[in-house]
C-alpha angles and dihedrals in degrees: 000000000000088000090062091056091046088056090047092055093042092054091050096047089046088059099236113162091221092054094046092047091050096051094044099049093110096031126111119256089255092053091047091051092051094045092050092063089081089068089070096041107029130174127232101240124194129181112244099178115117094025090115093231115124115224097027093105126213096286136022116209114198134185136154095267101038147355133209134195104216129201113202121213128178125193142164090217127070093233133051127184126208118240137140112349096005091052090052089050091052093049090050091050090053093047095048093042091056093042093054102029093243130136110234116209135201119214111203116199116196111210119227096016125130126223118019102358096179126091126187126215130184121227106227111241137158129238102042119158141177117006092355091056090054091049092051093083094044106049112067119237121218115293116243132237120233090273093050099260117143118240137167120257110177092205092058096051128096113261111244092236090058091047091053093044088054096045097041104044114160090244090062097241135100105274119176114222121225089251091053092053090045091050091050091051089050090051092052091051092050091048092050090049091051089054094052112109117250122238090257090054091051092049091048091051092049090050090049091051092046091052092047092049093049091048092051091048092050092049091054092050 
């Protein structure tokens, strides 16, 4: 079944009218308009699955100004956590992205949803330059759990129509949409909230300081 969704995304990124029409049937006029921009500025998309090379993703989208290895994931649930095989895949994507200077992406397809059912996430890597460096601040990375582990949350990803509107602007340059900037700001706020200490953490820290103070006072006496 995953193969069918890979083909769906490949047809859209390749800019075929049939593929774009199919994926936008339940989309709003605004989403359809944005998604259709890829018809004018398509990617060359090849399937990388089965190549035996870890970190290559399922698809590779290439164009003159940038290229992305893309891992495709489909779920019925909004959230997906990495473990076992999927954790190894993510680690390989990070490793290969940093080795080659590319920005790996994850495309998360939510089953049974209407409208734009795809969300895009950036795998955080070091050493980006050029267009990819400019995109780094616009495409949201994975959110983090309380202990700092990346996971997928469909609601925190960038809608595919916004990604394509940004990448396929009529002027031929990367142009962040208002929604893209807004989504990035939302992600930063969520990340900061996740980093805020819980009430139990605050109480534990106060207790630690109280104990330290009492110990110092006793030593002086």
